[in-house]
PAZAPA-4460 file (N, C-alpha, C; in steps of 0.05 Angstrom, whole numbers, plus 32768, in hexadecimal, padded with zeros to 4 digits):
% residues 342
    n_x    n_y    n_z   ca_x   ca_y   ca_z    c_x    c_y    c_z   seq   type   mol
   8011   7FE8   8000   8000   8000   8000   8012   8019   8000     1      M     A
   800B   802C   7FEE   801A   8045   7FEE   800B   805A   7FFE     2      N     A
   8016   8061   8015   8008   8073   8027   8005   808F   801B     3      A     A
   8015   8096   8007   8013   80B1   7FFC   7FF8   80B7   7FF1     4      M     A
   7FE9   80A2   7FE7   7FCF   80A7   7FDA   7FBA   80B1   7FEE     5      K     A
   7FBF   80AE   8008   7FAD   80B8   801C   7FB2   80D4   8025     6      Y     A
   7FC7   80E0   801B   7FCF   80FB   8023   7FC1   8110   8011     7      C     A
   7FA8   8116   8016   7F98   8127   8006   7F97   8143   8011     8      K     A
   7F9E   8157   8000   7F9F   8173   800A   7F84   817E   8010     9      P     A
   7F6E   8172   8006   7F54   817C   800C   7F4D   817A   802A    10      E     A
   7F59   8168   8037   7F51   8162   8052   7F65   816A   8067    11      S     A
   7F7E   8173   805E   7F93   817A   8071   7FA0   8193   8068    12      I     A
   7FA6   81A5   807A   7FB4   81BE   8073   7FCF   81B6   8067    13      A     A
   7FDA   81C7   8055   7FEF   81BE   8044   8009   81B6   8054    14      I     A
   8010   81C5   8068   8029   81BE   8076   8024   81A6   8089    15      F     A
   800C   81A4   8094   8006   818B   80A2   8006   8174   808F    16      A     A
   7FFC   8178   8077   7FFC   8163   8063   8019   815A   805D    17      L     A
   802B   816E   805A   8047   8166   8055   8052   8155   806B    18      A     A
   804D   815C   8084   8058   814D   809A   804C   8131   809B    19      T     A
   8031   8130   8097   8024   8116   8097   802D   8103   8081    20      A     A
   8031   810E   8069   803A   80FE   8053   8056   80F4   8057    21      C     A
   8068   8105   8062   8083   80FC   8068   8083   80E6   807D    22      L     A
   8071   80E8   8090   8071   80D3   80A5   8066   80B9   809A    23      A     A
   8052   80BA   8088   8046   80A2   807E   8055   8095   8067    24      L     A
   8066   80A4   805A   8073   8099   8042   8082   8080   8048    25      A     A
   8080   806D   8036   808E   8053   8039   80AC   8057   8037    26      S     A
   80BC   804A   8048   80D9   804D   8047   80E5   803F   802E    27      P     A
   80D5   802E   8021   80DE   8021   8009   80DF   8034   7FF1    28      G     A
   80EA   802B   7FDB   80EB   803A   7FC3   80E1   8029   7FAC    29      A     A
   80CF   8035   7F9C   80C2   8024   7F87   80BA   8036   7F70    30      A     A
   80CD   8042   7F62   80C7   8054   7F4D   80B6   8046   7F38    31      Y     A
   809E   804F   7F34   808A   8043   7F22   8076   8058   7F1A    32      D     A
   807D   8069   7F07   806B   807F   7EFF   8050   8076   7EF5    33      P     A
   804F   805E   7EE8   8036   8055   7EDE   8022   804F   7EF5    34      E     A
   802D   804B   7F0D   801C   8047   7F24   801A   8061   7F35    35      Q     A
   8026   8076   7F2B   8025   8090   7F39   803B   8092   7F4F    36      G     A
   804F   8081   7F4E   8064   8081   7F63   807D   808D   7F56    37      D     A
   8085   80A5   7F5F   809D   80B2   7F54   80B4   80B1   7F68    38      F     A
   80B2   80A0   7F7C   80C8   809E   7F8F   80E1   8092   7F82    39      S     A
   80F8   8097   7F8E   8111   808C   7F82   8110   806E   7F83    40      K     A
   811C   8061   7F6F   811D   8044   7F6D   8130   8039   7F82    41      S     A
   8144   8049   7F8B   8156   8041   7FA1   815A   8059   7FB3    42      E     A
   8159   8053   7FCD   815A   8069   7FE0   8174   8079   7FDF    43      D     A
   818A   806D   7FD7   81A4   807C   7FD7   81A9   808C   7FBE    44      D     A
   8197   808C   7FAB   819A   809E   7F94   8196   80BB   7F9C    45      L     A
   81A3   80CD   7F8D   81A0   80EA   7F92   818C   80F5   7F7D    46      I     A
   8177   8101   7F86   8163   810C   7F74   8167   812A   7F70    47      R     A
   816B   8132   7F57   816F   814E   7F50   8159   8157   7F3E    48      V     A
   814F   816F   7F44   8138   817B   7F35   813F   8196   7F2B    49      V     A
   8138   819D   7F12   8139   81B8   7F09   811C   81C0   7F03    50      T     A
   8115   81D9   7F0D   80F9   81E1   7F0C   80F7   81FF   7F09    51      Y     A
   80EF   8208   7EF1   80E9   8224   7EED   80CD   822A   7EF8    52      N     A
   80CC   823B   7F0C   80B3   823E   7F1C   80A1   8255   7F12    53      T     A
   80A9   8262   7EFD   8099   8278   7EF2   8090   828C   7F07    54      E     A
   80A4   8293   7F19   80A0   82A8   7F2D   808D   82A1   7F43    55      R     A
   8083   8289   7F45   806D   8283   7F58   8076   8276   7F72    56      R     A
   808C   8266   7F72   8093   8258   7F8A   8099   826B   7FA1    57      F     A
   808D   8268   7FB7   808E   8279   7FCF   8080   8294   7FCA    58      V     A
   8083   829F   7FB2   8078   82BA   7FAD   805A   82BA   7FAA    59      A     A
   804D   82A4   7FA2   8030   82A4   7F9C   8022   8290   7FAE    60      D     A
   8015   829A   7FC3   8007   8287   7FD5   7FF3   8275   7FC8    61      P     A
   7FE8   827E   7FB2   7FD4   826D   7FA4   7FE1   8254   7F98    62      A     A
   7FFB   8254   7F95   8009   823D   7F8A   8016   822B   7F9F    63      S     A
   8014   8233   7FB8   8022   8225   7FCE   801A   8207   7FCF    64      D     A
   8000   8201   7FCF   7FF8   81E5   7FD3   8000   81D4   7FBB    65      E     A
   7FFE   81DF   7FA3   8006   81CF   7F8C   8024   81CA   7F8C    66      A     A
   8034   81DE   7F92   8051   81DA   7F93   8058   81C6   7FA9    67      Y     A
   804A   81C7   7FBF   8050   81B4   7FD5   804A   8198   7FCC    68      A     A
   8033   8194   7FBF   802D   8179   7FB5   8042   816F   7FA1    69      R     A
   804A   8180   7F8F   805F   8178   7F7B   8079   8170   7F89    70      V     A
   8081   8181   7F9C   809B   817B   7FAB   8098   8162   7FBB    71      L     A
   8082   815D   7FC7   807E   8144   7FD6   807E   812B   7FC4    72      L     A
   8072   812E   7FAD   8072   8117   7F9A   808F   8111   7F90    73      A     A
   809F   8126   7F8D   80BA   8122   7F82   80CF   811D   7F98    74      L     A
   80CD   8129   7FAF   80E0   8126   7FC5   80FD   812A   7FBB    75      R     A
   8103   8141   7FB1   811E   8146   7FA7   8133   8148   7FBD    76      P     A
   814C   8143   7FB6   8162   8147   7FC8   8170   8161   7FC2    77      D     A
   8171   8169   7FA8   817D   8182   7F9F   816B   818E   7F8A    78      V     A
   8167   81A8   7F8C   8155   81B6   7F79   8163   81CE   7F6E    79      I     A
   8160   81D3   7F54   8166   81EE   7F49   814B   81FA   7F42    80      L     A
   8144   820F   7F4F   812C   821F   7F48   8135   8235   7F36    81      F     A
   8125   823B   7F21   8129   8253   7F11   8110   8264   7F14    82      E     A
   8113   827D   7F0D   80FE   8292   7F0F   80F3   8294   7F2C    83      E     A
   8106   8297   7F3F   80FF   829E   7F5A   8101   82BD   7F5C    84      I     A
   80ED   82CA   7F66   80ED   82E7   7F68   8101   82F0   7F7E    85      I     A
   810D   8308   7F7B   8121   8311   7F8F   8116   8314   7FAB    86      P     A
   80FC   831A   7FAD   80F0   831E   7FC7   80ED   8304   7FD7    87      E     A
   80EF   82ED   7FCA   80EE   82D3   7FD8   810A   82CD   7FE2    88      A     A
   810F   82D0   7FFC   812A   82CD   8007   8132   82B0   8009    89      T     A
   814C   82AB   800C   8157   8290   8011   814A   8284   8029    90      D     A
   8146   8294   803E   813B   828A   8057   811E   8282   8053    91      E     A
   810F   8290   8043   80F3   8289   803E   80F1   826F   802E    92      Q     A
   8103   826D   801A   8103   8254   800A   810B   823C   801A    93      I     A
   811F   823F   802B   8127   8229   803D   8111   8222   8050    94      A     A
   8103   8236   805B   80ED   8231   806D   80D7   8222   805F    95      E     A
   80D1   822A   8047   80BB   821C   8038   80C3   81FF   8033    96      R     A
   80DC   81FA   802A   80E4   81DF   8025   80E5   81CE   803F    97      L     A
   80EE   81DA   8054   80EF   81CC   806D   80D3   81C5   8076    98      N     A
   80BF   81D6   8071   80A4   81D1   8079   8098   81BA   8068    99      S     A
   809E   81BA   804E   8091   81A6   803D   80A1   818C   803C   100      V     A
   80BC   818E   803C   80CC   8176   8037   80DF   816F   804E   101      L     A
   80E1   8181   8062   80F5   817C   8077   80ED   8167   808B   102      G     A
   8100   815E   809A   80FB   814C   80B0   8111   8152   80C5   103      D     A
   8111   8143   80DB   8123   8149   80F0   8140   8146   80E8   104      L     A
   8146   8137   80D3   8161   8133   80CB   8169   8144   80B3   105      S     A
   8157   8154   80A8   815C   8164   8090   8155   8181   8094   106      T     A
   8167   8192   808E   8162   81AF   808C   816C   81B8   8071   107      Q     A
   815C   81C5   8062   8163   81CD   8047   8177   81E4   8046   108      W     A
   818A   81E2   8034   819E   81F7   802F   8197   8205   8015   109      H     A
   8198   8220   8015   818F   822F   7FFE   81A4   8244   7FF6   110      V     A
   81A9   8247   7FDC   81BC   825B   7FD2   81B0   8268   7FB9   111      Y     A
   81AF   8282   7FB9   81A3   8291   7FA2   81B9   829C   7F8F   112      S     A
   81B2   829D   7F76   81C3   82A8   7F62   81BE   82C6   7F5E   113      G     A
   81C9   82D0   7F48   81C6   82ED   7F41   81A9   82F4   7F3E   114      I     A
   81A2   830B   7F49   8187   8315   7F47   8184   8328   7F30   115      S     A
   8177   8320   7F1A   8171   8331   7F04   8153   832F   7EFF   116      Q     A
   8144   833A   7F12   8127   8338   7F14   811E   831C   7F1B   117      R     A
   812D   8307   7F13   8129   82EC   7F19   8143   82DF   7F21   118      L     A
   8142   82C9   7F31   815A   82BC   7F3A   8159   829E   7F36   119      R     A
   8170   8292   7F33   8173   8275   7F37   8179   8270   7F54   120      N     A
   816F   825A   7F5F   8173   8253   7F7B   817A   8236   7F7D   121      V     A
   8190   822F   7F8A   8197   8214   7F90   818D   820D   7FAC   122      I     A
   817F   81F7   7FAE   8176   81ED   7FC9   817E   81D0   7FCB   123      A     A
   8188   81C9   7FE3   8193   81AE   7FE7   818E   81A4   8003   124      S     A
   8189   818A   8005   8188   817D   801F   81A4   817B   802C   125      R     A
   81B8   817D   801B   81D4   8179   8024   81E2   8194   8025   126      Y     A
   81F7   8196   8035   8205   81B0   8036   8211   81B9   801C   127      P     A
   8213   81D3   8019   821D   81E0   8001   8237   81EF   8008   128      L     A
   8249   81EF   7FF5   8262   81FF   7FF7   826A   8208   7FDB   129      S     A
   827F   8218   7FD9   8289   8222   7FC0   8273   8230   7FB0   130      M     A
   8262   823F   7FBE   824C   824D   7FB1   8257   8265   7FA1   131      M     A
   824C   8268   7F89   8253   827F   7F77   823A   8286   7F67   132      R     A
   8239   82A0   7F60   8222   82A9   7F50   8229   82AB   7F32   133      Q     A
   8242   82A8   7F2B   8249   82A8   7F0F   8265   829E   7F0B   134      D     A
   826C   8299   7EF2   8286   8291   7EEA   8298   82A9   7EE8   135      T     A
   82B2   82A5   7EE3   82C5   82BA   7EDE   82D7   82B1   7EC7   136      D     A
   82D6   82BF   7EB0   82C6   82D6   7EA9   82A8   82D0   7EAB   137      P     A
   8298   82E5   7EAE   827B   82E1   7EB3   826D   82D6   7E9A   138      P     A
   8256   82C9   7EA0   8244   82C0   7E8B   8231   82D5   7E83   139      S     A
   8219   82CE   7E7B   8205   82E2   7E72   81EE   82E2   7E86   140      D     A
   81D5   82DE   7E7C   81BD   82E2   7E8C   81BD   82D2   7EA6   141      S     A
   81B8   82E1   7EBC   81B4   82D5   7ED6   81CC   82C5   7EE1   142      R     A
   81E3   82C7   7ED4   81FB   82B9   7EDD   81F8   829B   7EDD   143      G     A
   820A   828E   7EEC   8209   8271   7EF0   820A   826D   7F0F   144      V     A
   81F4   8262   7F19   81F2   825E   7F36   81FE   8243   7F3D   145      T     A
   8214   8243   7F4D   8224   822B   7F51   8228   8225   7F6E   146      M     A
   822B   820B   7F74   8232   8202   7F8F   823B   81E5   7F8E   147      A     A
   824C   81DE   7FA1   8253   81C2   7FA5   8241   81B6   7FBA   148      L     A
   8234   81A0   7FB3   8221   8192   7FC5   8231   817C   7FD2   149      V     A
   8231   817C   7FED   8240   8168   7FFD   822E   814F   7FFF   150      D     A
   8231   813D   7FED   8220   8125   7FED   8229   8111   8004   151      L     A
   8216   8101   800D   821D   80EE   8022   8233   80DB   801A   152      P     A
   8247   80D7   802B   825D   80C6   8025   8255   80A9   8022   153      D     A
   823F   80A0   8030   8237   8085   802F   8228   807D   8016   154      D     A
   8220   8091   8006   8211   808B   7FEE   821F   8095   7FD4   155      T     A
   8231   80A8   7FD7   823E   80B4   7FBF   825C   80B5   7FC3   156      S     A
   826A   80AE   7FAE   8287   80AD   7FAE   8294   80C8   7FAA   157      S     A
   8284   80DC   7FA3   828F   80F7   7F9F   8278   810A   7FA3   158      A     A
   827E   8124   7FA3   8269   8138   7FA6   825F   8142   7F8B   159      D     A
   824B   8154   7F8C   823E   815D   7F74   8242   817B   7F71   160      L     A
   824C   8183   7F59   824F   81A0   7F53   8238   81A8   7F41   161      Y     A
   8227   81BA   7F4A   820F   81C2   7F3C   8213   81DD   7F2F   162      L     A
   820B   81E0   7F16   820C   81F9   7F07   81F1   81FF   7EFC   163      M     A
   81E3   8212   7F09   81C7   8218   7F02   81C5   8231   7EF0   164      G     A
   81B5   822F   7EDB   81B2   8245   7EC8   8195   824A   7EC0   165      V     A
   8191   8262   7EB7   8179   826A   7EA9   8182   827D   7E93   166      H     A
   8188   8271   7E7C   8195   8280   7E66   8180   8293   7E58   167      L     A
   818B   82A5   7E48   817A   82B8   7E3A   8165   82AA   7E29   168      K     A
   814D   82B4   7E2B   8137   82A7   7E1D   8135   82B1   7E00   169      C     A
   8126   82A2   7DF1   811A   82AC   7DD8   812D   82AB   7DC0   170      C     A
   8121   82B1   7DA9   8130   82B1   7D90   8127   82C8   7D7F   171      N     A
   8128   82E0   7D8A   811C   82F7   7D7D   812F   8307   7D6C   172      G     A
   8146   82FD   7D67   8159   830C   7D56   8167   8322   7D64   173      G     A
   8168   8321   7D7F   8175   8336   7D8E   818E   832C   7D9C   174      R     A
   819A   8318   7D90   81B3   830D   7D9B   81AF   82F9   7DB1   175      G     A
   8197   82EE   7DB4   8192   82DB   7DC9   81A4   82C2   7DC7   176      E     A
   81A8   82B9   7DAF   81B8   82A1   7DAB   81D5   82A6   7DB3   177      Q     A
   81DF   82BD   7DAC   81FB   82C4   7DB3   81FD   82C6   7DD1   178      A     A
   81E9   82CF   7DDF   81EA   82D1   7DFC   81E9   82B6   7E09   179      R     A
   81DA   82A4   7DFE   81DA   8288   7E08   81F5   827C   7E04   180      R     A
   8202   8280   7DEC   821C   8275   7DE7   8231   8281   7DFA   181      Q     A
   822E   829A   7E01   8241   82A6   7E14   823F   8298   7E2F   182      K     A
   8227   8292   7E38   8225   8283   7E51   8231   8267   7E4F   183      S     A
   822C   825A   7E38   8237   823F   7E33   8256   8240   7E34   184      V     A
   8262   8254   7E26   827F   8257   7E27   8289   825A   7E44   185      D     A
   827B   826B   7E53   8283   8270   7E6F   8282   8257   7E80   186      A     A
   826D   8247   7E7C   826B   822E   7E8B   827F   8219   7E84   187      M     A
   8285   8217   7E6A   829A   8204   7E61   82B4   820C   7E6E   188      I     A
   82BB   8225   7E6C   82D4   822F   7E77   82D6   822A   7E95   189      S     A
   82C0   822F   7EA3   82C0   822C   7EC0   82C3   820F   7EC8   190      W     A
   82B6   81FD   7EBA   82B9   81E0   7EC0   82D7   81D9   7EBD   191      I     A
   82E3   81E2   7EA7   82FF   81DC   7EA3   8311   81E7   7EB9   192      G     A
   830C   81FF   7EC2   831C   820A   7ED8   8319   81FA   7EF1   193      K     A
   8301   81F2   7EF7   82FC   81E2   7F0F   8309   81C7   7F0E   194      G     A
   8307   81BB   7EF7   8312   81A0   7EF3   8331   81A0   7EF4   195      R     A
   833C   81B5   7EE9   835A   81B6   7EE7   8366   81C7   7EFC   196      D     A
   8356   81D4   7F0E   8361   81E4   7F23   836E   81FD   7F1A   197      G     A
   8363   8209   7F05   836F   8221   7EF9   8363   823B   7F03   198      N     A
   8352   823B   7F17   8345   8252   7F22   834B   8254   7F40   199      E     A
   8353   826C   7F49   8359   826F   7F65   8341   8269   7F76   200      E     A
   8344   8259   7F8B   832F   8251   7F9E   8319   8241   7F91   201      N     A
   831E   8234   7F7B   830A   8224   7F6E   8317   820C   7F61   202      F     A
   8313   81F5   7F6C   831D   81DC   7F61   830A   81C6   7F69   203      E     A
   8302   81B6   7F55   82F1   819F   7F5A   8301   8186   7F5F   204      L     A
   82FB   8177   7F73   8308   815E   7F78   8304   814B   7F61   205      A     A
   8318   813B   7F59   8314   8128   7F43   82FB   8117   7F48   206      P     A
   82EB   8113   7F33   82D4   8102   7F35   82BB   8110   7F3F   207      G     A
   82BD   812A   7F44   82A5   8139   7F4D   8290   8138   7F37   208      T     A
   8278   8131   7F3E   8262   8131   7F2B   825A   814D   7F23   209      A     A
   8257   8153   7F09   8250   816E   7F00   8235   816C   7EF2   210      I     A
   8223   817D   7EFA   8209   8180   7EED   8205   819D   7EE7   211      I     A
   81FF   81A4   7ECD   81F5   81BE   7EC6   81D8   81BA   7EBF   212      A     A
   81C7   81CB   7ECB   81AB   81C7   7EC8   819C   81E1   7ECA   213      L     A
   8183   81E0   7EC0   8172   81F8   7EC1   8164   81FD   7EA7   214      G     A
   815A   8215   7EA3   814C   821D   7E8B   8160   8229   7E78   215      D     A
   8169   8218   7E65   817E   8220   7E52   8173   8230   7E3B   216      F     A
   8159   822F   7E36   814C   823F   7E21   8158   823A   7E06   217      N     A
   8160   8222   7E00   816A   821C   7DE5   8153   821A   7DD2   218      F     A
   814E   8230   7DC3   8137   8232   7DB1   8140   823B   7D96   219      V     A
   812E   823A   7D83   8134   8245   7D69   813A   8231   7D53   220      G     A
   8130   8217   7D56   8134   8203   7D42   8151   81FC   7D40   221      G     A
   815B   81F7   7D27   8177   81EE   7D23   818B   8202   7D2F   222      P     A
   8183   821C   7D31   8195   8230   7D3B   819A   822C   7D59   223      A     A
   8189   821C   7D66   818C   8218   7D83   81A1   8203   7D89   224      A     A
   81A9   81F3   7D75   81BA   81DC   7D7A   81D6   81E4   7D82   225      V     A
   81E3   81F8   7D74   8200   81FD   7D7B   8206   8201   7D98   226      P     A
   81F8   8213   7DA7   8201   8216   7DC3   81FF   81FC   7DD3   227      P     A
   81EB   81EC   7DCF   81E9   81D2   7DDD   81FF   81C0   7DD5   228      L     A
   8203   81BC   7DBB   8219   81AB   7DB2   8235   81B5   7DBB   229      D     A
   8238   81CF   7DBB   8251   81DB   7DC3   8256   81D6   7DE1   230      N     A
   8241   81D8   7DF1   8243   81D3   7E0D   824B   81B6   7E13   231      F     A
   823D   81A3   7E06   8243   8187   7E0A   8260   8181   7E03   232      L     A
   8269   818B   7DEC   8283   8185   7DE2   8299   8195   7DEF   233      A     A
   8292   81AB   7DFE   82A7   81BC   7E0A   82B3   81CF   7DF5   234      G     A
   82A3   81D6   7DE1   82AD   81E7   7DCC   82A8   8205   7DD2   235      D     A
   82BD   8213   7DDA   82BB   822F   7DE1   82BD   823F   7DC7   236      V     A
   82A9   8251   7DC3   82A9   8262   7DAB   82BA   827B   7DAE   237      I     A
   82B5   8289   7DC5   82C5   82A1   7DCA   82DE   829A   7DDA   238      D     A
   82F2   828F   7DCD   830A   8286   7DDB   831B   829E   7DE5   239      E     A
   8318   82B5   7DD8   8327   82CD   7DE1   831E   82D4   7DFE   240      A     A
   8305   82D0   7E04   82FB   82D7   7E1F   82FC   82BF   7E32   241      T     A
   82F5   82A7   7E28   82F1   8291   7E3B   8306   827B   7E38   242      Y     A
   8318   827E   7E26   832E   826A   7E24   8328   8253   7E11   243      G     A
   8339   823F   7E12   8338   822A   7DFF   8321   8216   7E05   244      A     A
   831B   8205   7DF2   8306   81F1   7DF6   830D   81DE   7E0D   245      D     A
   82F9   81D3   7E19   82FC   81C1   7E30   82EB   81A9   7E2D   246      V     A
   82F7   8191   7E2D   82E7   8178   7E2E   82DE   8175   7E4B   247      A     A
   82C5   817B   7E51   82BD   8182   7E6C   82B9   816A   7E7E   248      A     A
   82B5   8152   7E74   82B3   813B   7E86   82CE   8133   7E8F   249      D     A
   82CF   8124   7EA5   82E9   811C   7EB1   82F9   810A   7EA0   250      W     A
   82ED   80FA   7E8F   82FB   80E8   7E7E   8302   80F4   7E64   251      D     A
   82FE   810E   7E61   8305   811B   7E48   82EF   811A   7E32   252      G     A
   82D8   810F   7E3A   82C2   810C   7E26   82AF   8123   7E29   253      S     A
   829A   8122   7E18   8285   8137   7E19   8273   8133   7E31   254      A     A
   8266   8148   7E39   8251   8146   7E4D   8239   8139   7E40   255      L     A
   8226   8130   7E50   820E   8122   7E47   81F5   8133   7E4C   256      T     A
   81E4   8136   7E37   81CB   8144   7E38   81B5   8130   7E3F   257      N     A
   81AA   8132   7E56   8195   811F   7E5F   817A   8128   7E53   258      L     A
   816D   8116   7E45   8154   811D   7E38   813D   8118   7E4C   259      L     A
   812A   812C   7E4C   8114   812B   7E5F   80FC   811E   7E52   260      A     A
   80EF   810C   7E60   80D7   80FE   7E55   80C3   80FB   7E6B   261      V     A
   80AA   8101   7E66   8094   80FB   7E78   808E   80DD   7E76   262      D     A
   8092   80CE   7E8D   808F   80B1   7E8C   8073   80A8   7E87   263      P     A
   8060   80B9   7E8A   8044   80B2   7E85   803C   80B5   7E67   264      I     A
   8043   80CD   7E5C   803A   80D3   7E41   8050   80CE   7E2C   265      S     A
   8069   80CD   7E35   807F   80CB   7E22   8088   80E5   7E15   266      G     A
   807A   80FB   7E1C   8081   8116   7E11   809B   811F   7E1D   267      E     A
   80AA   812F   7E0D   80C4   8137   7E16   80C7   8155   7E1B   268      N     A
   80B1   8164   7E1D   80B3   8181   7E22   80B5   8186   7E40   269      F     A
   80C2   819D   7E47   80C3   81A6   7E63   80B5   81C1   7E66   270      T     A
   80B4   81D0   7E50   80A5   81E9   7E4F   808B   81E4   7E41   271      W     A
   8075   81EC   7E4C   805B   81E3   7E42   804F   81F4   7E2B   272      Q     A
   805E   8208   7E22   8056   8217   7E0B   8042   822D   7E11   273      G     A
   803B   823C   7DFD   8027   8251   7E00   8019   8254   7DE5   274      N     A
   8009   8269   7DE2   7FFA   826C   7DC9   800B   8271   7DB1   275      G     A
   8024   827A   7DB6   8036   8281   7D9F   8049   826B   7D98   276      Q     A
   8053   825C   7DAC   8067   8248   7DA8   805F   822D   7DB4   277      Y     A
   8066   8217   7DA7   805F   81FD   7DB1   8070   81F5   7DC9   278      P     A
   8069   81E0   7DD7   807A   81D7   7DED   8096   81D0   7DE4   279      P     A
   80A9   81D2   7DF6   80C5   81CB   7DEE   80D5   81C2   7E06   280      G     A
   80ED   81B8   7E00   80FF   81AE   7E15   8113   81C3   7E1C   281      Q     A
   810A   81D8   7E2B   811C   81EE   7E32   812D   81E7   7E4A   282      L     A
   8123   81D6   7E5B   8132   81CF   7E74   8144   81B7   7E6E   283      D     A
   815C   81B9   7E78   8170   81A5   7E72   817F   819C   7E8C   284      R     A
   8188   8183   7E8C   819B   8179   7EA0   81B2   816D   7E90   285      I     A
   81CA   8179   7E93   81E2   8171   7E84   81F7   8169   7E99   286      I     A
   8203   8151   7E95   8213   8147   7EAB   822B   8137   7EA2   287      Y     A
   823E   8132   7EB5   8257   8124   7EAF   8252   8106   7EB3   288      S     A
   824C   80F8   7E9D   8244   80DC   7EA0   825A   80C9   7EA7   289      D     A
   8273   80D2   7EA7   8289   80C0   7EAD   828B   80BB   7ECB   290      S     A
   827E   80CB   7EDC   8281   80C9   7EF9   8266   80C6   7F07   291      V     A
   8251   80C3   7EF7   8236   80C1   7F03   8224   80B1   7EF1   292      M     A
   8211   80A3   7EFD   81FF   8092   7EEF   81E2   809B   7EF4   293      E     A
   81D2   809C   7EDE   81B6   80A3   7EE1   81A5   808A   7EE4   294      V     A
   8195   808A   7EF9   8182   8073   7EFD   8168   8079   7EF0   295      A     A
   815B   808F   7EF6   8142   8097   7EE9   8143   80B5   7EE4   296      E     A
   8134   80BE   7ED0   8130   80DA   7ECB   8114   80DD   7EBF   297      S     A
   8107   80F3   7EC5   80EC   80F7   7EBB   80E3   8114   7EBE   298      F     A
   80CE   811B   7EB0   80C0   8134   7EB3   80A5   812E   7EC0   299      V     A
   809D   813E   7ED4   8084   813A   7EE1   806F   814C   7ED5   300      L     A
   805A   8140   7ECA   8044   8150   7EBE   802A   8144   7EC8   301      N     A
   801D   8151   7EDB   8005   8146   7EE7   7FEE   8144   7ED4   302      T     A
   7FEE   8154   7EBE   7FD8   8153   7EAB   7FD8   813A   7E9B   303      S     A
   7FEE   812B   7E9B   7FEE   8112   7E8B   7FE8   80FA   7E9D   304      S     A
   7FE3   80FE   7EB7   7FDF   80E8   7ECA   7FC1   80E3   7ECD   305      M     A
   7FBA   80CA   7ED1   7F9E   80C2   7ED6   7F98   80C5   7EF3   306      N     A
   7F7E   80C3   7EFB   7F76   80C8   7F17   7F83   80B5   7F2A   307      P     A
   7F87   809C   7F23   7F94   8088   7F34   7FB1   8090   7F3A   308      A     A
   7FBF   8098   7F24   7FDB   80A0   7F27   7FDD   80B9   7F39   309      Q     A
   7FCC   80CC   7F34   7FCC   80E4   7F44   7FC7   80DE   7F61   310      L     A
   7FB4   80CC   7F67   7FAE   80C5   7F82   7FC5   80B9   7F91   311      G     A
   7FD3   80A7   7F84   7FEB   809A   7F90   8000   80AF   7F96   312      V     A
   8004   80C1   7F82   801A   80D5   7F84   8012   80EC   7F97   313      A     A
   7FF8   80EE   7F9F   7FF0   8105   7FAF   7FEF   811F   7FA0   314      G     A
   7FE9   811D   7F86   7FE9   8134   7F75   7FCD   813A   7F6B   315      L     A
   7FC9   8152   7F60   7FB0   8159   7F52   7FB7   815E   7F35   316      E     A
   7FA2   815A   7F23   7FA7   815A   7F07   7FB2   8175   7EFD   317      A     A
   7FAD   818A   7F0A   7FB6   81A5   7F01   7FD0   81AE   7F0E   318      T     A
   7FDC   819E   7F1F   7FF2   81A8   7F30   800A   81B2   7F20   319      D     A
   8010   81A7   7F09   8027   81B2   7EF9   801D   81C3   7EE2   320      T     A
   8005   81CC   7EE2   7FF9   81DB   7ECC   8002   81F8   7ECC   321      N     A
   8002   8204   7EB4   8008   8221   7EB1   7FF3   8230   7EC2   322      I     A
   7FFC   8244   7ED1   7FEA   8254   7EE2   7FE5   8248   7EFD   323      G     A
   7FEC   822F   7F01   7FE9   8223   7F1B   8004   8222   7F29   324      V     A
   8018   8216   7F1D   8034   8218   7F26   8045   8226   7F12   325      T     A
   8049   821A   7EFA   805C   8226   7EE7   8055   821E   7ECA   326      S     A
   8060   822D   7EB7   805F   8225   7E9C   8075   8210   7E95   327      D     A
   8087   820B   7EA8   809C   81F6   7EA5   8094   81DF   7EB7   328      H     A
   809E   81C7   7EB0   809A   81AF   7EBF   80B3   81A9   7ECF   329      L     A
   80B1   819D   7EE6   80C9   8194   7EF4   80D7   817D   7EE5   330      P     A
   80F1   817F   7EE2   8101   816B   7ED5   8113   815E   7EEA   331      F     A
   8111   8144   7EEC   811C   8135   7F03   8130   8120   7EFA   332      V     A
   8146   811C   7F09   8159   8107   7F03   8162   80FA   7F1D   333      V     A
   8163   80E0   7F1E   816F   80D1   7F34   8189   80C6   7F2C   334      D     A
   819F   80CB   7F3A   81B9   80C2   7F32   81C9   80B7   7F49   335      F     A
   81DE   80A9   7F42   81F2   809F   7F55   820D   80A9   7F4C   336      R     A
   821C   80B4   7F5F   8237   80BE   7F59   824B   80A8   7F5E   337      V     A
   8259   80A0   7F49   826E   808B   7F4B   8289   8098   7F52   338      T     A
   828D   80B0   7F48   82A6   80BE   7F4E   82BE   80B4   7F3F   339      G     A
   82BA   80A2   7F2D   82D0   8098   7F1D   82C9   8098   7F00   340      T     A
   82DD   809D   7EEF   82D8   809C   7ED2   82E8   8085   7EC6   341      S     A
   82DC   8077   7EB4   82E9   8060   7EA6   82FE   806A   7E93   342      D     A
***
């Protein structure tokens, strides 16, 4: 029996609901989306989520209950939020996460990036260090929000270096693509500096898992491909500013672009579209596959779930809809850090 299906928000106040669901949740792990179970398949996997919140998380009380249900269904270990308003402080975000997802052994750690009307925010169950708001030389829109996540030694052979972004949107002929490429160049260069110890006070231990994630806004048909391909391959375009090319994975190979798929519908979009543009895969998780293994990855879309699946997950059909939580869907990956490259 999955106790989560009895945690109904209609009958319990939202934060009491969170506590009750955490207490009732089975200690086992049985990832089975077809049955509405999104829990990790193994307890020692690390679950990472990237979620563009469309300015609503913490900021919009009308979205609180839906966001809480989504977070409870996913139970992330590390989150990159995008589009957090500047008025929502790190303390408020940590308080909300502690209320919904915390327990006596977990207090959430939060670090915010550059505030340009909107911010990227890293949140983690595990301690954070080496926090920075941008690379050096700097990137473009909203910087690169970075931190080293101190993963548990008993489950992970190395720690996780997170690079969170929300790159310049759109393809309106105003240099957006060049701005995205600038950020890609900066991230490639920064990974190389950390891996090779070429930056003062910044060096990644060998085998550190590296994940770049967030709303990359790679749009524009075939014209969108170069920045993504360049990032994966470590191909720096502006070498005068950012230096030579860098094979960014520890074994000298390319990084890996993890494709997002809704396990219920099979659809691969993370942005739900609008009246002008169709849905697209704007959100990305790009990682160093030589030192980490992916167990599961998925996009959560409550509108594709049937009533039985929603009941087991403790979700409502509109929870991830535009106007309720966000126009983006949460993109989730469960991984294991091996810390070694073949």
